C-alpha positions as CSV (number, residue, x, y, z in Angstrom):
1,M,29.3,5.9,-15.6
2,T,29.0,4.7,-12.1
3,V,30.2,1.3,-10.8
4,Q,26.7,0.1,-10.8
5,D,26.1,1.2,-14.3
6,L,29.1,-0.7,-15.5
7,R,28.1,-3.9,-13.7
8,D,24.7,-3.5,-15.4
9,V,26.3,-3.4,-18.8
10,L,28.5,-6.5,-18.1
11,R,25.5,-8.4,-16.7
12,E,23.3,-7.5,-19.7
13,R,26.0,-8.9,-22.1
14,A,26.3,-12.1,-20.1
15,E,22.6,-12.9,-19.6
16,G,19.5,-13.4,-21.4
17,P,16.1,-11.5,-21.2
18,S,14.9,-10.1,-17.9
19,P,12.2,-12.2,-16.1
20,A,8.5,-11.2,-16.4
21,N,7.1,-8.7,-13.9
22,P,5.6,-10.6,-10.9
23,A,3.9,-7.6,-9.5
24,R,0.6,-8.0,-11.3
25,P,-2.1,-5.4,-10.5
26,E,-4.4,-8.3,-9.8
27,Q,-2.3,-9.4,-6.9
28,V,-2.1,-5.9,-5.5
29,G,-5.8,-5.6,-5.7
30,A,-6.3,-9.0,-4.0
31,H,-4.0,-7.9,-1.2
32,I,-5.9,-4.7,-0.7
33,R,-9.2,-6.6,-0.4
34,R,-7.5,-9.0,2.3
35,I,-6.6,-5.9,4.2
36,R,-10.1,-4.4,4.3
37,R,-11.6,-7.8,5.2
38,R,-9.2,-7.8,8.3
39,R,-10.7,-4.6,9.5
40,R,-14.0,-6.2,10.3
41,V,-13.8,-7.6,13.8
42,A,-16.4,-10.0,15.2
43,G,-18.3,-9.0,18.3
44,G,-20.1,-10.9,21.2
45,A,-18.3,-13.9,22.6
46,A,-15.7,-14.1,19.8
47,A,-12.1,-13.9,20.7
48,S,-10.8,-10.4,21.1
49,V,-7.3,-9.4,20.0
50,T,-5.9,-5.9,20.8
51,A,-4.7,-3.7,17.9
52,A,-1.1,-4.0,19.4
53,V,-0.9,-7.4,18.0
54,L,-2.9,-7.0,14.8
55,F,-1.1,-4.1,13.5
56,G,1.8,-3.7,15.8
57,A,3.3,-0.8,17.8
58,W,6.7,-0.2,16.2
59,L,10.1,0.5,17.7
60,V,12.4,3.1,16.0
61,P,15.7,1.6,14.9
62,G,18.5,2.4,17.4
63,A,20.9,5.1,16.4
64,A,23.8,3.0,17.4
65,E,23.1,0.4,14.6
66,Q,25.7,0.3,11.8
67,P,24.2,0.2,8.3
68,Q,25.3,-2.6,6.1
69,K,26.3,-2.2,2.5
70,A,23.9,-3.5,-0.1
71,T,23.8,-7.2,0.0
72,I,22.5,-10.0,-2.0
73,A,20.3,-12.6,-0.3
74,T,20.1,-16.0,-2.0
75,G,16.4,-16.4,-1.5
76,A,15.5,-12.9,-2.5
77,V,17.5,-13.2,-5.8
78,A,15.2,-16.1,-6.9
79,K,11.9,-14.4,-5.9
80,L,12.7,-10.7,-6.6
81,P,13.9,-10.3,-10.3
82,E,17.0,-8.1,-11.0
83,R,15.0,-6.2,-13.6
84,F,11.3,-6.1,-14.8
85,T,8.9,-3.9,-16.7
86,A,5.7,-2.7,-15.4
87,P,2.5,-2.9,-17.6
88,D,2.8,0.9,-18.3
89,G,6.3,0.6,-19.5
90,T,8.2,1.7,-16.4
91,E,11.6,-0.1,-16.0
92,Y,12.6,-1.3,-12.7
93,R,16.2,-2.1,-11.7
94,R,17.1,-3.9,-8.4
95,V,19.8,-2.1,-6.4
96,A,19.8,-4.0,-3.2
97,T,18.3,-7.2,-1.6
98,T,18.3,-8.6,1.8
99,A,16.1,-11.0,3.9
100,I,14.5,-11.3,7.4
101,E,14.0,-14.9,8.5
102,A,11.4,-15.9,10.9
103,A,13.9,-17.5,13.3
104,G,16.5,-14.7,12.7
105,D,17.0,-11.0,13.5
106,D,14.0,-8.7,13.7
107,K,15.7,-6.1,11.3
108,A,17.7,-5.9,8.2
109,V,19.6,-2.7,7.0
110,V,20.9,-1.8,3.5
111,T,22.6,1.3,2.1
112,V,22.1,2.1,-1.6
113,P,23.4,4.9,-3.8
114,F,20.7,7.3,-4.7
115,S,20.7,8.5,-8.4
116,G,17.7,10.8,-8.1
117,R,15.3,8.3,-9.7
118,P,12.3,7.1,-7.7
119,L,12.8,4.3,-5.3
120,D,10.4,1.4,-4.4
121,V,10.7,-1.5,-1.9
122,A,9.5,-5.0,-2.7
123,G,8.8,-8.0,-0.6
124,V,7.6,-11.5,-0.8
125,C,6.9,-13.7,2.3
126,E,6.3,-17.3,3.2
127,G,5.0,-18.5,6.5
128,A,2.8,-16.9,9.2
129,D,0.5,-14.2,8.0
130,A,0.8,-12.3,11.2
131,G,2.5,-8.9,12.1
132,P,3.4,-6.4,9.2
133,L,6.8,-5.3,8.2
134,R,7.8,-1.6,8.3
135,V,10.2,0.2,6.1
136,S,11.9,3.5,6.7
137,A,14.8,5.5,5.0
138,G,15.9,7.7,7.9
139,A,14.3,9.5,10.8
140,R,12.8,12.3,8.7
141,T,10.8,10.0,6.4
142,T,7.4,8.6,7.1
143,P,7.5,4.7,7.5
144,I,5.6,2.6,5.1
145,G,4.3,-0.9,6.0
146,F,3.8,-4.2,4.3
147,R,0.5,-5.4,5.6
148,G,0.8,-9.1,6.2
149,C,2.8,-12.0,4.8
150,T,2.1,-13.0,1.2
151,K,3.7,-14.9,-1.6
152,A,2.5,-12.2,-4.0
153,M,5.1,-9.5,-4.5
154,Q,4.3,-6.3,-2.7
155,L,5.7,-3.2,-4.2
156,H,5.6,0.2,-2.2
157,P,7.1,3.6,-2.8
158,L,10.2,4.7,-0.7
159,P,10.1,8.5,-0.2
160,V,13.6,9.9,0.4
161,P,15.1,13.4,0.7
162,A,15.9,14.8,-2.7
163,T,19.4,15.9,-1.6
164,A,20.5,12.4,-0.5
165,G,23.6,11.0,-1.9
166,E,22.9,7.5,-0.5
167,V,19.9,6.0,1.3
168,T,19.9,3.7,4.3
169,V,16.8,1.5,4.3
170,T,15.7,-0.2,7.4
171,F,13.3,-3.2,7.2
172,D,11.7,-3.8,10.7
173,T,9.5,-6.6,12.0
174,T,9.9,-5.6,15.7
175,T,6.6,-5.0,17.6
176,R,6.0,-4.1,21.3
177,G,3.0,-4.3,23.5
178,T,1.0,-7.2,24.9
179,A,-2.3,-8.8,23.9
180,C,-4.4,-11.7,24.9
181,V,-7.4,-13.8,23.6
182,R,-10.3,-15.4,25.5
183,A,-11.5,-18.8,24.6
184,R,-14.9,-18.0,26.1
185,S,-16.8,-15.0,27.6
186,G,-15.5,-14.4,31.1
187,G,-12.6,-17.0,30.7
188,P,-8.9,-16.3,31.3
189,C,-7.1,-14.1,28.8
190,E,-4.2,-16.1,27.4
191,P,-1.1,-14.1,26.0
192,V,-0.8,-14.1,22.3
193,K,2.6,-14.5,20.6
194,A,3.1,-12.7,17.4
195,E,4.3,-15.0,14.5
196,R,6.6,-14.1,11.7
197,G,7.2,-15.3,8.2
198,D,10.3,-15.5,6.1
199,W,10.8,-12.2,4.1
200,S,12.7,-11.7,0.9
201,L,13.3,-8.0,0.3
202,A,14.6,-5.6,-2.3
203,V,15.1,-2.0,-3.1
204,Y,14.5,-1.0,-6.8
205,E,14.9,2.3,-8.7
206,W,12.6,3.0,-11.7
207,T,12.7,5.0,-14.8
208,P,9.2,6.4,-15.9
209,P,8.0,6.1,-19.5
210,A,9.0,8.9,-21.7
211,Q,5.4,10.0,-22.1
212,P,2.3,9.6,-19.7
213,V,0.6,6.2,-20.2
214,E,-3.0,6.7,-19.3
215,P,-4.8,3.7,-17.8
216,G,-7.9,2.2,-19.3
217,P,-11.4,2.8,-18.0
218,V,-12.3,1.2,-14.7
219,K,-15.4,-0.9,-14.1
220,D,-18.7,0.9,-13.4
221,L,-19.4,1.2,-9.6
222,P,-22.2,-1.2,-8.6
223,R,-25.7,0.2,-8.6
224,R,-26.4,-1.3,-5.3
225,L,-24.1,-2.3,-2.4
226,D,-25.4,-4.1,0.6
227,G,-28.6,-2.0,0.8
228,W,-27.0,1.2,-0.5
229,E,-28.2,2.7,-3.8
230,L,-25.9,4.7,-6.1
231,M,-27.1,8.3,-6.4
232,T,-24.4,9.9,-8.6
233,S,-20.8,9.3,-9.7
234,K,-17.8,11.0,-11.2
235,T,-14.6,9.9,-12.9
236,G,-11.2,11.5,-13.6
237,V,-7.5,10.9,-14.0
238,W,-4.7,12.0,-11.6
239,P,-2.9,14.3,-11.7
240,R,-5.0,16.1,-14.2
241,D,-8.1,15.9,-12.0
242,T,-7.2,16.4,-8.3
243,T,-10.6,17.3,-6.9
244,A,-14.2,16.3,-7.2
245,R,-17.5,17.8,-5.7
246,F,-20.9,16.4,-5.0
247,E,-23.8,18.6,-3.9
248,I,-26.8,16.7,-2.5
249,A,-30.4,17.7,-1.5
250,G,-31.3,16.2,1.9
251,T,-33.8,13.4,1.8
252,G,-33.4,12.1,5.3
253,R,-31.5,9.0,4.1
254,K,-27.9,8.1,5.2
255,L,-25.1,8.9,2.7
256,A,-21.9,7.1,1.9
257,F,-18.9,7.6,-0.4
258,E,-17.2,4.9,-2.4
259,Q,-14.2,4.8,-4.7
260,I,-12.2,2.5,-7.1
261,C,-9.1,3.3,-9.1
262,G,-7.1,1.9,-12.0
263,G,-3.5,2.0,-13.2
264,D,-0.1,0.6,-12.0
265,L,0.0,3.0,-9.0
266,A,-3.8,2.8,-8.1
267,S,-3.1,1.6,-4.6
268,R,-0.9,4.8,-3.9
269,L,-3.8,7.2,-4.4
270,L,-5.1,8.8,-1.3
271,V,-8.7,10.1,-1.2
272,H,-9.7,12.8,1.4
273,T,-13.4,13.6,1.9
274,S,-15.1,16.3,3.9
275,T,-18.6,17.6,4.0
276,G,-18.2,21.1,5.6
277,L,-20.7,20.1,8.3
278,G,-18.2,19.7,11.0
279,G,-15.8,16.9,11.8
280,A,-12.3,16.1,10.4
281,S,-11.7,15.2,6.9
282,Q,-11.6,11.3,6.2
283,S,-8.9,9.7,4.2
284,T,-8.6,6.3,2.6
285,T,-6.5,4.5,-0.1
286,C,-8.1,3.4,-3.4
287,A,-8.5,-0.2,-4.5
288,E,-8.6,-1.7,-7.8
289,W,-11.5,-3.9,-8.9
290,K,-10.9,-6.2,-12.0
291,K,-12.7,-9.4,-10.8
292,G,-14.3,-11.0,-7.8
293,P,-16.4,-9.2,-5.1
294,F,-16.4,-5.5,-5.1
295,P,-13.8,-4.2,-2.5
296,M,-16.3,-2.3,-0.4
297,A,-14.7,0.3,2.0
298,M,-17.4,3.0,2.4
299,T,-17.0,6.3,4.2
300,E,-20.4,7.0,5.7
301,F,-21.9,10.4,6.4
302,P,-24.8,11.4,8.7
303,A,-28.2,11.7,7.1
304,V,-29.0,15.2,5.6
305,P,-32.5,16.5,6.8
306,K,-35.1,17.2,4.1
307,G,-34.8,20.7,2.6
308,E,-31.1,21.1,3.4
309,R,-28.2,20.5,1.2
310,M,-24.8,18.9,1.7
311,V,-21.6,19.4,-0.3
312,V,-19.0,16.5,-0.4
313,T,-15.5,17.7,-1.4
314,V,-13.0,15.2,-2.4
315,R,-9.2,16.0,-2.6
316,I,-6.8,13.5,-4.1
317,S,-3.1,13.0,-3.4
318,V,-0.6,10.3,-4.0
319,I,2.2,8.5,-1.9
320,G,5.6,8.7,-3.7
321,E,6.5,9.7,-7.3
322,T,4.0,9.3,-10.2
323,T,5.9,10.8,-13.1
324,N,4.2,10.0,-16.3
325,R,2.1,7.2,-14.5
326,P,-1.4,8.6,-14.2
327,V,-4.1,7.0,-12.1
328,R,-7.7,6.8,-13.2
329,W,-10.3,7.2,-10.4
330,S,-14.1,6.7,-10.0
331,F,-16.0,8.1,-7.0
332,G,-19.7,7.4,-6.0
333,L,-22.1,8.7,-3.6
334,Y,-24.7,6.1,-2.1
335,S,-27.9,6.5,-0.1
336,K,-29.7,4.2,2.2
């Protein structure tokens, strides 16, 4: 038994039931839709802001920084529960918390023991909805990002080397680059100062369900979307179904691909599409759709001339661990 396990036993005997899970799938879906709306940038005389401010160009944490031991930040304790259970039965246990205040340091670092169980990072934020926060677990891991400041809990996977004995996690709000906005066409470009919110942050380890918990069916894709008409669709469940294929006879109309997913890890599904007609494969994440407007994020293809055929190949992958936590997907091909 580790020191952490002993602490958990004592804590369980001293306290009541764990708080409810705040990471509701509806909140995650709503956050994804907000991200996609931000991708649309107005033209003409509207104010223009460079991508350096919108999404940030990030600095790598310096090697000279000394990692801190896992700490408990007062604000994070109140907003990020010590334990919770996801809808599919996955048990989450908090192993560290920290915080980044808008008026404080740009970074926070915690070091946590690695038991071999999957790790997630969680965050809630209050204040300015501006630059995102980036998380990494060493130079050899691909950083992940919290896109924007929101009071709804964001939960993301934290890939780490399988041989790690402990993991040093860096939360970073540092940005570099400059940007400006114009109040009117031809007017002076005034510098933009990136704003920050107050982040409460945590690292969780999770234990998957003993058996796979298959998510329920997703809603049907809309028959019509902004002038596009659904031609054909396919459904499946990851990791059982990892590919899909659409073969289309050319009609001279434009074609587009759309997707939605369901399950606790739906937002971690990556969808890669290619046509074999030249050009690189295109990749996108998969959104949930339970209520509200459809989270439209189409991948468009050139029109196929009459008499010719096009094959759309879809490959599916995921970010992080998904043991016994399947994701249901629905893909559709539209024409216009």
